[in-house]
DOFIPA-109104 format. One line per 2 residues: their letters; for each residue x, y, z of C-alpha. Coordinates in Angstrom, 2 decimals. Layout:
BEGIN
A) X:Y:Z  ...
***
This chain:
BEGIN
MT) -123.10:-202.28:-6.63  -125.57:-204.84:-7.04
TA) -128.59:-203.60:-8.92  -132.37:-204.46:-8.57
RD) -131.75:-206.13:-12.01  -128.80:-208.25:-10.58
QR) -130.91:-209.21:-7.28  -134.02:-210.44:-9.83
GT) -131.41:-212.17:-12.23  -129.90:-214.10:-9.40
AH) -133.50:-215.14:-7.89  -134.74:-216.46:-11.51
SA) -131.64:-218.56:-11.15  -132.31:-219.84:-7.69
LR) -135.13:-221.22:-8.06  -134.52:-223.10:-11.53
RT) -131.49:-224.21:-10.79  -131.84:-226.56:-7.56
PA) -131.11:-230.09:-5.92  -134.28:-230.92:-7.42
HA) -133.28:-230.19:-10.87  -129.69:-232.37:-10.47
AF) -132.04:-235.03:-9.18  -134.13:-234.62:-12.31
RR) -130.96:-234.70:-14.49  -129.44:-237.70:-13.06
GR) -132.30:-240.22:-13.37  -132.73:-238.81:-16.86
DL) -129.48:-239.12:-17.75  -129.20:-242.64:-16.29
LL) -132.28:-243.73:-18.46  -130.37:-242.06:-21.54
EL) -127.38:-243.93:-21.02  -128.94:-247.24:-20.57
RA) -131.73:-246.92:-23.17  -130.26:-249.94:-24.88
DH) -130.14:-252.17:-21.91  -133.04:-252.83:-20.32
EA) -132.69:-254.96:-17.39  -129.62:-252.88:-16.08
AR) -131.88:-249.51:-16.00  -134.64:-251.58:-14.04
RA) -131.70:-252.59:-11.53  -129.79:-248.82:-11.66
FT) -133.12:-246.30:-11.76  -134.22:-245.18:-8.74
WP) -137.08:-242.53:-8.84  -136.12:-239.00:-7.69
RP) -137.78:-237.57:-4.85  -137.93:-233.76:-4.38
AH) -139.94:-232.35:-1.82  -140.36:-229.33:-3.80
FN) -140.33:-229.43:-7.31  -141.59:-227.64:-10.62
WA) -140.67:-229.07:-13.72  -141.55:-225.70:-16.03
LE) -139.38:-223.84:-14.25  -136.44:-226.45:-12.92
WF) -136.40:-228.30:-16.03  -137.23:-226.73:-18.86
DV) -136.48:-223.23:-18.18  -132.65:-224.79:-17.33
IA) -132.63:-226.82:-20.34  -133.92:-223.81:-22.15
QD) -131.67:-220.98:-21.26  -129.45:-220.01:-24.03
NR) -130.50:-222.87:-26.21  -131.61:-222.19:-29.83
RT) -132.23:-225.28:-30.77  -136.28:-225.68:-32.00
AL) -138.31:-227.35:-29.04  -141.68:-226.93:-31.41
EL) -141.87:-227.35:-34.76  -145.51:-226.66:-36.32
IG) -146.42:-227.48:-40.02  -149.08:-225.37:-41.27
PD) -151.46:-226.65:-43.83  -149.59:-224.67:-46.76
GR) -146.72:-226.28:-45.90  -145.08:-222.94:-43.57
DQ) -143.64:-223.72:-40.44  -143.42:-221.96:-37.29
RI) -140.62:-223.14:-35.29  -140.26:-222.08:-31.65
SY) -136.76:-222.44:-29.97  -136.63:-224.06:-26.04
QD) -135.12:-220.30:-25.12  -138.50:-218.38:-26.70
LA) -140.83:-220.94:-25.61  -139.40:-220.50:-21.90
TR) -139.37:-216.82:-22.45  -142.58:-216.96:-23.95
SD) -144.36:-218.53:-21.10  -142.76:-216.69:-18.42
QL) -144.33:-213.80:-19.77  -147.89:-215.72:-19.91
AN) -147.36:-216.49:-16.22  -146.94:-213.19:-15.25
WL) -150.12:-212.01:-17.02  -152.36:-214.47:-15.98
TR) -150.95:-213.92:-12.37  -152.46:-210.48:-13.39
TG) -155.35:-211.76:-14.41  -156.31:-213.66:-11.42
VR) -154.88:-216.92:-11.69  -153.20:-218.20:-8.45
RG) -151.64:-221.04:-7.32  -154.37:-224.06:-7.12
ER) -157.11:-223.11:-9.02  -157.98:-224.80:-12.05
VL) -157.44:-224.09:-15.62  -159.46:-225.12:-18.44
IV) -157.55:-225.50:-21.67  -159.71:-226.17:-24.55
LG) -156.85:-225.51:-27.68  -155.78:-227.54:-30.58
AQ) -152.48:-228.04:-31.73  -151.22:-224.45:-32.07
VE) -148.15:-222.65:-29.97  -150.79:-221.69:-27.27
LW) -151.20:-224.65:-25.74  -147.99:-225.44:-24.95
ET) -147.14:-221.42:-23.68  -150.46:-222.01:-21.84
LL) -149.39:-225.52:-20.14  -145.61:-224.29:-19.37
AC) -147.47:-221.29:-17.26  -149.83:-222.76:-15.52
LK) -147.09:-225.18:-14.57  -144.78:-222.42:-13.60
TG) -147.54:-220.05:-11.66  -149.12:-223.37:-9.98
AV) -152.16:-223.38:-11.45  -154.09:-226.94:-12.22
AI) -154.35:-227.43:-15.97  -157.35:-229.06:-17.02
PT) -156.58:-229.62:-20.92  -159.56:-231.21:-22.85
YT) -160.35:-231.87:-26.75  -161.88:-229.10:-28.75
SL) -164.64:-231.25:-30.05  -166.86:-231.01:-26.64
TR) -170.35:-230.92:-26.89  -171.93:-227.53:-24.78
KE) -172.89:-230.42:-22.17  -169.53:-231.99:-21.73
AA) -168.41:-228.05:-21.15  -171.00:-227.38:-17.93
DR) -169.79:-231.53:-16.96  -166.32:-230.21:-16.70
IR) -166.97:-226.71:-15.79  -168.99:-228.27:-12.69
RG) -166.90:-231.35:-12.01  -163.60:-230.06:-12.16
RV) -164.40:-226.88:-10.22  -163.02:-224.73:-12.91
RH) -162.20:-221.33:-12.09  -160.80:-220.33:-15.53
VV) -161.07:-220.91:-19.03  -158.29:-220.30:-22.58
CR) -159.80:-221.59:-25.32  -160.27:-220.87:-29.16
SD) -162.59:-217.89:-29.73  -164.62:-219.86:-32.12
LA) -165.21:-222.42:-28.74  -166.56:-219.25:-26.58
PL) -170.21:-220.12:-26.72  -169.87:-223.19:-25.29
FE) -168.57:-221.38:-22.17  -171.76:-218.39:-22.07
GD) -174.93:-218.37:-20.42  -177.21:-219.68:-17.39
DL) -176.58:-223.30:-18.23  -173.04:-224.19:-16.63
GP) -174.36:-224.59:-13.44  -173.56:-222.54:-9.76
HT) -169.76:-222.67:-10.39  -168.48:-218.87:-10.99
LT) -166.06:-218.23:-13.54  -163.67:-215.93:-12.79
TR) -161.43:-215.43:-16.25  -162.38:-216.08:-19.45
IA) -159.59:-215.82:-21.78  -159.96:-215.86:-25.63
VG) -157.47:-217.28:-27.97  -157.63:-215.61:-31.83
PA) -160.29:-212.65:-32.50  -161.55:-210.80:-29.93
VH) -164.73:-211.81:-27.64  -166.71:-209.60:-25.97
GW) -166.48:-209.88:-22.41  -163.68:-211.90:-22.56
HP) -159.86:-211.31:-22.00  -157.74:-211.34:-25.15
YD) -154.93:-213.93:-24.99  -152.73:-211.34:-27.09
DS) -152.70:-209.01:-24.44  -150.22:-211.08:-22.16
YE) -147.65:-210.13:-24.91  -147.54:-206.63:-22.97
AA) -146.27:-208.47:-20.02  -142.78:-208.84:-18.43
TS) -140.98:-211.15:-19.78  -138.97:-213.04:-16.53
YL) -141.40:-214.59:-14.14  -140.71:-215.14:-10.37
PT) -142.51:-217.56:-8.79  -144.31:-216.88:-5.12
GP) -141.77:-219.65:-3.33  -141.23:-223.34:-4.33
TP) -143.89:-225.38:-5.51  -144.64:-228.70:-2.83
AG) -143.86:-231.26:-5.40  -147.10:-233.49:-4.06
DT) -149.20:-229.76:-4.87  -151.62:-231.01:-7.90
AF) -150.37:-229.64:-11.42  -152.81:-231.94:-13.97
AY) -156.36:-233.20:-14.30  -157.47:-235.56:-16.68
FT) -160.79:-236.92:-17.80  -160.27:-240.05:-18.69
SG) -161.85:-241.85:-21.69  -164.89:-243.34:-19.99
TT) -165.15:-246.20:-22.37  -167.36:-248.39:-19.86
SA) -168.63:-245.48:-17.54  -168.83:-241.94:-17.02
PK) -165.44:-240.28:-17.36  -163.68:-239.93:-14.03
LV) -160.77:-236.71:-13.28  -158.15:-238.02:-12.33
LH) -155.40:-235.82:-10.14  -152.05:-235.54:-10.62
TH) -148.98:-233.65:-8.84  -146.26:-232.33:-9.76
AS) -144.27:-235.19:-9.28  -146.04:-237.84:-10.46
YP) -146.53:-236.50:-14.14  -143.35:-234.31:-14.83
VG) -140.91:-237.15:-12.80  -143.26:-240.06:-13.64
HL) -142.97:-239.58:-17.45  -138.82:-240.87:-17.14
SS) -140.70:-243.88:-17.58  -142.44:-242.81:-20.95
MY) -139.32:-240.87:-22.07  -137.88:-244.28:-21.55
FN) -140.12:-246.40:-23.86  -140.34:-243.95:-26.69
GL) -136.44:-243.97:-26.49  -136.21:-240.37:-27.16
IP) -132.53:-239.24:-27.23  -131.50:-235.20:-27.33
GD) -132.03:-234.00:-30.63  -133.93:-236.62:-32.15
RH) -136.89:-235.15:-34.15  -140.26:-236.53:-32.70
VN) -144.03:-236.82:-33.93  -146.89:-238.19:-31.81
IS) -150.18:-238.63:-33.04  -152.56:-237.80:-30.20
EP) -155.35:-234.48:-30.14  -154.78:-232.46:-27.16
GW) -157.33:-232.75:-24.28  -156.35:-236.31:-23.86
AK) -153.29:-237.69:-21.43  -151.22:-239.64:-24.80
HS) -150.71:-236.12:-25.67  -149.02:-234.43:-22.89
WS) -146.67:-237.91:-22.46  -145.86:-238.08:-25.75
SF) -146.46:-234.25:-27.08  -145.32:-232.51:-24.10
FV) -143.20:-233.98:-21.08  -141.57:-236.95:-23.09
PF) -139.77:-234.79:-25.83  -138.91:-231.69:-23.92
TA) -137.41:-234.16:-21.05  -135.11:-235.81:-23.78
EA) -134.32:-232.60:-25.24  -136.14:-233.28:-28.49
TL) -137.81:-231.70:-31.16  -141.48:-231.75:-31.27
VV) -142.84:-231.66:-34.89  -146.37:-231.23:-34.73
PP) -148.09:-232.24:-38.70  -150.82:-230.16:-40.06
AG) -153.80:-230.19:-37.31  -157.43:-231.05:-39.01
HL) -155.29:-231.76:-42.50  -153.29:-234.95:-41.93
EF) -153.71:-237.30:-44.44  -152.18:-240.34:-44.13
GR) -151.38:-240.94:-48.13  -149.23:-237.93:-47.16
LP) -147.42:-238.78:-44.11  -145.44:-241.01:-45.23
RL) -143.50:-238.47:-47.12  -143.70:-235.83:-44.73
LE) -141.76:-238.32:-42.25  -138.66:-238.93:-44.81
ER) -138.79:-235.17:-45.72  -138.75:-233.88:-42.31
GI) -136.44:-236.07:-40.94  -138.00:-237.59:-38.78
TS) -136.62:-239.79:-36.35  -139.40:-241.25:-34.19
LC) -143.02:-241.93:-34.78  -145.41:-242.45:-32.01
AP) -148.74:-243.36:-33.50  -151.70:-245.66:-32.06
PA) -152.65:-248.36:-33.93  -155.61:-247.72:-35.76
QW) -153.60:-244.88:-37.48  -150.21:-247.70:-37.76
TR) -152.69:-249.64:-39.86  -153.93:-246.88:-41.96
LA) -149.95:-245.50:-42.26  -148.85:-249.44:-43.80
AH) -151.24:-249.10:-46.84  -149.05:-246.17:-47.56
AA) -145.45:-247.11:-46.22  -144.31:-247.71:-49.83
TA) -144.68:-244.50:-51.25  -141.86:-242.90:-48.77
RP) -138.73:-244.29:-46.96  -138.61:-242.05:-43.29
RL) -135.39:-242.96:-41.49  -137.05:-243.51:-38.14
RE) -134.99:-245.31:-35.18  -137.89:-245.48:-33.37
AT) -141.63:-246.49:-34.21  -143.98:-246.31:-30.90
TA) -147.71:-247.51:-30.04  -150.33:-248.04:-27.22
GE) -153.67:-248.14:-26.31  -154.66:-251.41:-27.87
PL) -153.12:-254.35:-29.58  -151.10:-253.69:-32.87
AQ) -151.79:-256.47:-35.71  -149.02:-258.63:-36.66
HV) -148.98:-257.69:-40.34  -148.81:-254.36:-39.74
AE) -145.82:-254.26:-37.90  -144.31:-256.73:-40.34
AI) -145.27:-254.40:-43.45  -143.57:-251.44:-41.56
EA) -140.60:-253.15:-41.16  -140.07:-254.39:-44.26
EW) -140.60:-251.43:-46.14  -139.32:-248.88:-43.36
GV) -136.57:-250.88:-41.27  -137.88:-249.91:-37.97
TI) -139.39:-252.38:-35.20  -143.19:-251.03:-33.89
RE) -142.36:-251.40:-30.03  -145.98:-251.57:-28.13
GY) -146.15:-249.90:-25.08  -148.81:-249.89:-22.36
GQ) -150.37:-247.42:-19.11  -153.09:-245.56:-18.50
TE) -154.49:-241.86:-17.47  -154.15:-243.09:-13.90
TT) -150.42:-243.63:-14.69  -147.23:-242.97:-16.95
AL) -145.96:-245.46:-19.19  -145.95:-249.04:-17.10
VG) -144.90:-251.70:-19.50  -143.39:-251.72:-23.18
TT) -140.99:-252.67:-25.45  -137.78:-251.07:-25.25
PG) -135.18:-250.19:-27.61  -132.85:-253.15:-25.97
LP) -135.68:-255.92:-25.73  -136.91:-257.73:-28.14
RK) -139.98:-257.48:-29.67  -142.53:-260.63:-28.85
PG) -145.65:-260.87:-30.69  -148.79:-260.55:-28.70
WL) -147.08:-259.26:-25.41  -146.25:-255.95:-24.77
GK) -143.09:-255.64:-23.13  -141.58:-256.00:-19.87
PL) -142.41:-253.41:-16.61  -140.39:-250.35:-16.89
PG) -137.75:-248.74:-14.84  -139.04:-247.82:-11.59
WD) -142.35:-250.24:-11.26  -143.32:-253.20:-10.23
LS) -146.08:-254.94:-11.59  -147.86:-258.55:-10.77
VR) -151.07:-260.64:-11.89  -153.48:-261.37:-9.39
DE) -156.80:-263.93:-10.39  -155.65:-262.43:-13.95
QL) -155.91:-258.63:-12.80  -152.86:-256.49:-12.94
YV) -151.70:-254.61:-10.44  -149.29:-252.03:-9.73
EL) -147.06:-252.84:-6.43  -146.75:-250.02:-4.57
AG) -143.99:-251.26:-1.67  -140.83:-249.42:-4.04
RP) -143.12:-246.24:-3.98  -143.52:-245.68:-7.59
VG) -143.67:-241.79:-8.54  -146.17:-241.91:-11.51
IM) -149.33:-243.08:-9.82  -152.41:-240.52:-9.31
AG) -152.91:-238.69:-6.58  -156.56:-240.28:-6.69
YD) -160.41:-239.42:-8.28  -161.47:-235.76:-7.78
GD) -164.19:-235.47:-5.48  -164.36:-239.55:-5.20
PE) -162.53:-240.98:-2.39  -164.70:-244.09:-2.32
RT) -163.79:-245.07:-6.00  -159.94:-243.94:-5.52
GQ) -159.56:-246.35:-2.45  -161.16:-249.28:-4.49
VL) -158.35:-248.89:-7.11  -155.58:-247.51:-5.02
TP) -154.50:-249.06:-1.52  -151.51:-248.64:0.39
DR) -149.73:-251.64:-1.02  -150.79:-252.17:-4.81
YA) -152.83:-250.20:-7.39  -155.55:-252.34:-9.57
TG) -155.35:-251.46:-13.08  -158.99:-252.65:-14.06
DS) -157.37:-254.65:-16.94  -156.83:-258.31:-17.19
AA) -152.87:-259.96:-17.98  -150.79:-262.22:-18.04
LA) -147.36:-262.30:-16.82  -144.36:-264.60:-18.61
CD) -141.75:-266.02:-16.86  -139.45:-263.82:-18.44
GY) -141.33:-260.70:-17.48  -143.34:-260.02:-20.50
VR) -146.78:-258.94:-19.88  -149.64:-259.85:-22.17
LL) -153.12:-257.67:-22.03  -156.34:-259.35:-22.42
GR) -158.27:-256.10:-21.74  -160.64:-254.46:-19.49
RD) -161.65:-256.88:-16.54  -165.11:-255.28:-17.05
DV) -165.35:-256.80:-20.53  -163.80:-259.91:-19.97
FK) -166.61:-262.54:-20.13  -167.04:-266.43:-19.38
SG) -168.58:-268.85:-21.88  -169.41:-272.38:-21.23
GH) -166.85:-271.26:-17.99  -163.64:-270.42:-20.42
RI) -163.12:-267.00:-20.31  -163.34:-264.60:-23.41
SP) -161.24:-261.78:-23.81  -162.70:-259.29:-26.52
YE) -159.81:-257.31:-26.80  -157.55:-261.10:-28.29
LE) -160.62:-261.45:-30.81  -160.75:-258.35:-31.45
AI) -157.17:-258.56:-32.50  -157.55:-261.13:-34.60
LR) -160.51:-259.60:-36.20  -158.29:-256.50:-37.69
TH) -155.63:-259.05:-39.02  -158.29:-259.35:-41.72
PA) -157.72:-257.64:-44.63  -160.90:-256.08:-44.59
VR) -161.60:-255.35:-41.03  -160.85:-252.03:-40.19
AA) -162.51:-252.32:-36.74  -164.29:-255.06:-34.34
AV) -165.97:-254.74:-30.84  -166.40:-258.25:-29.25
VP) -169.47:-258.52:-26.92  -171.49:-261.10:-25.14
VP) -174.88:-262.77:-26.01  -177.31:-265.07:-25.10
HP) -176.19:-268.51:-26.01  -178.68:-271.53:-24.89
AL) -175.79:-274.21:-24.11  -172.86:-271.69:-23.52
TL) -174.97:-268.82:-21.34  -173.18:-266.17:-22.96
AA) -171.19:-266.39:-26.47  -169.00:-264.09:-28.19
HA) -170.63:-262.06:-30.84  -168.81:-259.53:-33.20
VV) -170.05:-256.36:-34.20  -167.77:-255.03:-37.58
EL) -166.65:-252.08:-39.48  -165.02:-253.10:-42.97
EP) -162.39:-251.13:-44.99  -164.26:-248.50:-47.58
GA) -164.79:-251.13:-50.40  -164.04:-254.34:-48.99
HA) -166.16:-257.55:-48.44  -166.11:-260.07:-45.94
TE) -169.24:-262.50:-44.86  -169.83:-263.76:-41.59
AD) -169.12:-266.57:-42.46  -165.37:-265.24:-43.58
LL) -164.74:-263.66:-40.60  -165.57:-266.32:-38.15
GH) -163.14:-268.67:-40.40  -160.26:-266.65:-39.69
VD) -160.75:-266.32:-36.17  -161.18:-269.94:-36.16
LH) -157.75:-270.42:-37.71  -156.36:-268.62:-34.76
VT) -158.10:-269.76:-31.50  -159.26:-273.18:-29.84
RA) -162.96:-274.22:-30.19  -164.13:-273.02:-26.94
LR) -162.76:-269.37:-27.42  -164.12:-268.67:-30.60
VH) -166.58:-265.78:-31.89  -169.87:-267.51:-32.38
SA) -171.69:-264.99:-34.78  -170.84:-261.69:-36.29
SF) -172.94:-259.07:-37.50  -171.42:-255.58:-39.48
TD) -172.59:-251.94:-39.11  -171.01:-248.28:-41.16
AL) -169.54:-247.19:-37.91  -168.79:-248.35:-34.26
PR) -169.68:-245.59:-31.31  -166.11:-244.36:-30.04
TT) -165.39:-241.95:-27.63  -163.79:-239.09:-28.33
SG) -160.54:-240.26:-28.02  -161.36:-243.14:-30.28
KI) -161.67:-245.83:-28.59  -164.68:-248.21:-28.61
RR) -167.61:-248.00:-26.31  -168.12:-251.76:-26.29
SE) -170.86:-250.57:-23.58  -173.20:-249.04:-26.22
VS) -172.40:-251.87:-28.66  -173.92:-254.19:-26.27
AR) -176.79:-251.86:-25.58  -177.49:-251.63:-29.07
LR) -177.60:-255.32:-29.72  -180.20:-256.25:-26.39
AA) -182.14:-252.76:-28.05  -182.58:-254.56:-31.90
AA) -183.16:-257.98:-29.41  -185.96:-256.39:-27.57
GT) -187.39:-255.13:-30.90  -188.06:-256.10:-34.08
VP) -184.51:-257.36:-35.38  -184.09:-261.21:-34.01
AP) -181.31:-261.84:-31.09  -178.25:-263.20:-32.61
HP) -177.31:-266.40:-32.92  -174.05:-268.71:-33.29
TD) -173.37:-269.77:-36.84  -171.01:-272.54:-37.47
PE) -169.04:-272.51:-40.24  -168.46:-275.12:-42.54
GS) -165.98:-277.45:-40.29  -166.48:-276.15:-36.87
PM) -168.06:-278.35:-34.32  -171.09:-278.79:-33.68
TA) -172.78:-278.17:-30.07  -173.56:-281.62:-28.32
TG) -176.25:-280.49:-26.43  -179.92:-278.63:-27.32
LP) -180.41:-280.90:-30.59  -183.87:-282.31:-31.34
SQ) -184.57:-286.11:-30.13  -186.37:-286.14:-33.65
RR) -183.70:-285.59:-35.82  -180.67:-287.92:-36.63
DV) -177.68:-285.46:-37.45  -174.46:-287.53:-37.63
LV) -170.84:-288.12:-38.94  -169.98:-291.44:-40.46
VR) -166.02:-291.59:-41.73  -165.92:-295.47:-43.37
DL) -162.54:-297.40:-43.33  -161.20:-295.27:-40.89
LD) -157.63:-297.00:-40.55  -157.12:-297.19:-44.68
GT) -157.71:-293.86:-44.99  -159.57:-293.38:-48.04
DL) -162.35:-291.09:-46.32  -160.60:-288.87:-44.70
DR) -159.38:-286.62:-47.63  -163.79:-285.10:-48.11
LT) -163.66:-284.13:-44.89  -162.86:-280.17:-44.35
WQ) -159.40:-279.76:-42.41  -157.97:-276.53:-40.94
PY) -154.98:-275.59:-38.75  -154.94:-275.92:-35.34
VQ) -153.38:-273.00:-33.86  -152.29:-273.75:-30.39
PG) -149.53:-272.97:-28.05  -146.80:-275.77:-28.38
RQ) -148.33:-276.84:-31.57  -146.49:-277.20:-35.37
AV) -148.10:-278.23:-38.78  -151.43:-279.79:-37.68
DV) -154.61:-279.72:-38.81  -157.39:-280.70:-37.10
HW) -160.97:-282.00:-38.26  -162.79:-281.48:-35.56
LY) -165.50:-283.97:-34.56  -167.40:-282.21:-31.16
TA) -166.71:-280.21:-28.46  -169.05:-280.92:-25.51
ED) -169.47:-276.82:-24.79  -172.10:-277.19:-22.15
TG) -169.95:-279.73:-20.04  -168.08:-277.29:-18.53
PD) -164.95:-275.13:-18.40  -162.45:-277.94:-19.01
GA) -163.98:-278.57:-22.73  -164.36:-282.31:-23.82
EA) -164.06:-282.87:-27.33  -162.83:-285.26:-30.24
YL) -161.12:-284.60:-33.35  -158.90:-285.94:-35.75
AR) -155.50:-284.66:-36.39  -152.90:-284.59:-38.97
FG) -149.62:-284.31:-38.18  -147.39:-283.29:-40.86
AG) -143.88:-284.26:-41.65  -141.86:-283.20:-38.62
AH) -144.84:-281.58:-37.20  -144.43:-281.60:-33.36
GD) -146.63:-281.07:-30.22  -144.29:-279.02:-27.50
LH) -144.29:-279.78:-23.48  -148.19:-280.59:-22.47
RH) -150.01:-281.84:-19.55  -153.55:-283.73:-19.42
LG) -156.31:-282.43:-17.19  -158.32:-285.69:-17.98
YE) -158.08:-288.77:-19.66  -156.76:-288.56:-23.16
LI) -157.67:-291.74:-25.84  -155.58:-291.87:-29.05
VV) -155.68:-293.98:-31.55  -153.34:-293.66:-34.57
VD) -155.00:-294.09:-37.94  -151.69:-293.76:-39.95
GE) -148.32:-293.02:-39.84  -146.38:-293.13:-36.53
LH) -146.26:-290.97:-33.29  -142.85:-290.66:-31.65
ND) -143.37:-289.81:-27.66  -140.43:-287.96:-25.82
NG) -139.47:-291.25:-23.68  -138.48:-292.93:-27.23
EV) -141.76:-295.12:-27.95  -143.64:-295.35:-30.93
YG) -146.61:-295.60:-31.98  -147.88:-297.20:-35.41
PG) -151.41:-298.18:-37.05  -153.91:-299.52:-35.27
CL) -152.52:-298.57:-31.53  -154.34:-297.04:-29.19
VL) -152.88:-294.80:-26.42  -154.55:-293.82:-23.27
EK) -153.05:-290.79:-21.20  -154.12:-290.11:-17.63
PG) -154.89:-287.34:-15.91  -151.64:-285.51:-14.84
SV) -149.28:-287.13:-17.58  -147.03:-284.87:-18.91
HR) -145.28:-285.17:-22.33  -143.88:-284.26:-25.86
VA) -145.50:-286.01:-29.08  -143.40:-285.56:-32.32
SP) -143.92:-287.33:-36.15  -141.08:-286.90:-38.26
RG) -142.95:-288.72:-41.23  -146.07:-287.82:-40.48
CT) -149.46:-288.95:-39.09  -153.01:-289.29:-38.21
LL) -154.66:-289.20:-35.13  -158.34:-290.03:-33.62
VI) -158.34:-287.74:-30.49  -161.05:-287.99:-27.73
RE) -160.60:-286.02:-24.71  -162.23:-285.83:-21.44
KR) -160.31:-282.28:-20.68  -158.35:-279.53:-22.38
TE) -154.71:-280.27:-22.10  -152.23:-277.48:-20.86
AL) -149.58:-276.31:-23.35  -146.05:-275.82:-21.04
LP) -142.69:-274.46:-22.12  -140.33:-274.84:-19.41
GE) -140.86:-272.43:-16.37  -144.04:-271.07:-18.10
AP) -147.46:-270.86:-16.52  -150.45:-273.03:-18.27
DT) -151.99:-271.39:-21.38  -155.76:-270.81:-21.34
GL) -155.71:-272.35:-25.27  -155.94:-268.89:-26.65
AL) -152.94:-268.48:-29.44  -151.47:-265.20:-30.67
DG) -148.48:-266.61:-32.76  -148.11:-269.36:-30.32
AP) -147.60:-267.14:-27.28  -148.23:-269.02:-23.65
VT) -150.62:-267.45:-21.66  -151.80:-267.68:-18.40
AS) -154.47:-269.80:-17.19  -158.15:-268.73:-16.16
***
């Protein structure tokens, strides 16, 4: 005889062990099987496309059944742990889902979640998914004004927050929208439902029906670095299914012990602290909230047996300073958000024996690009498009191609169809980021399209210049913004935040950048600040940096102006007619006067072991940059394949210059390369050259696109 309990158990299982669960598992298992073969994974993987899917019910609850392995391990400030198994977390979120339903939370209604790294956060996220309510996580440091904005623009009906934050959501200034339910986590708050009352509810949840995969599941506010934060909508497919690509990038496998350094309330937290570890059946280990000292983190990683760490580049930089204090046994180390300094990657690899892999995605998408476990790291490049994603670069803008119907793309910006239509068309999604795409499939990010600017006709990427500045040991952070320039219209100015106790001058930093970029792409001036303006997620607000500089220029503080460190080229125009400014090198061909000149490495794609003394760059002549310089080739130095865009006059001062056609040019020889000429040069024993160019050259590797002249570890980039 079948009892009501048996029938309920059958219904409970039938709504979880579905064909959608099987399809999701097949996709996940394929990516696990091919985790070390990126190209094979791209060929074999296809997105699961269930018409109905509820990840919390049809994935999490299924893998949690009778599963006593730890899903969530929270480390308290006193070192004591709170461990929650997969089975207990599934049961507890069932119980909370029943109670939320009883308190009035309905499918499709929005729930603002303002919780820190505490077990109630994960319980609430799972419960909201199970009920079909829309979860809107936000950070606990929000202001009253931000709280009112999120309630109004998010059309929020219910709030779950820490008790100490309850005053943010009381009063008459929240606007006309009415909060139906207020739930306080912690001590009792008058007029609020105590979260602890949920422990009285039944522990087995039955949904009212299957969840349409296209229903909204999550809404996240963007960081708002250049404009007001947008509210991004994701469905029960786009985030849970879409994050299969994020799992592939992170490289997690069942049984891993994973730490993610990210604050709740941001999309990256839902990536690496929710969907990724639980899809992979790993354990998420959460360090003490608000008590994380990076000097102690290496030891914690070692003692806790952590196998995977995901952290922003700024946190990896802080970790690198303490890397020698412990030997964690990391298999995976990942980062995203901004460029990772090469010296940081090298320090971690030298101490811990693990390569930090870079990745890229947006609040509007899941992980798009990454150096996965099966790919070699290419400094300066993020990696390749992840399985399920096809990308293109058009006019230097990075697009997601939608012909293959990738699942992990947003549904749109809430309440803003016009803005949604500007970036999301039937054919492609415009990321708003500038990028380069190499012939081998690697992607290089150049920064937000709104941040890129032209200086003397050359495209300047603040993103890359900031990455170079951060490689200086005294620099903690930097923001590069355009400022007015009499000859170039705009020039790059750096506002720098130094490491505590560190010292550097403007000349130090400008000279440091000059070692890594060609003359037209240099930083012209720099200033210092105690703290750069940041969003609550830690991203630098370049728009505010620019606004502060403009305000200073409009007041008593003079506007920044280009400064030239020793050995840098002078501007060819704008000099007073009554002033004579001249460099004379006597007896050029016998070399006796050359050693008094200032020489510096010439860092550009295809150039190796070459020092240069710049004579001039006529930066006002247009985007191709006429220039003249003396070049010293060391023994064995070479210049790889490059194309001349204009006439170039070369005079051999000493030594021998070898061309790839077998010709050898000695002292006093004059060589005129004509526009379109493509060749290689080398000097087995070294030489000195005088070079006068009408236009710049393009460094080419076989199959590569031309480069802009900006060099990060010799990597070619797309032409401007």
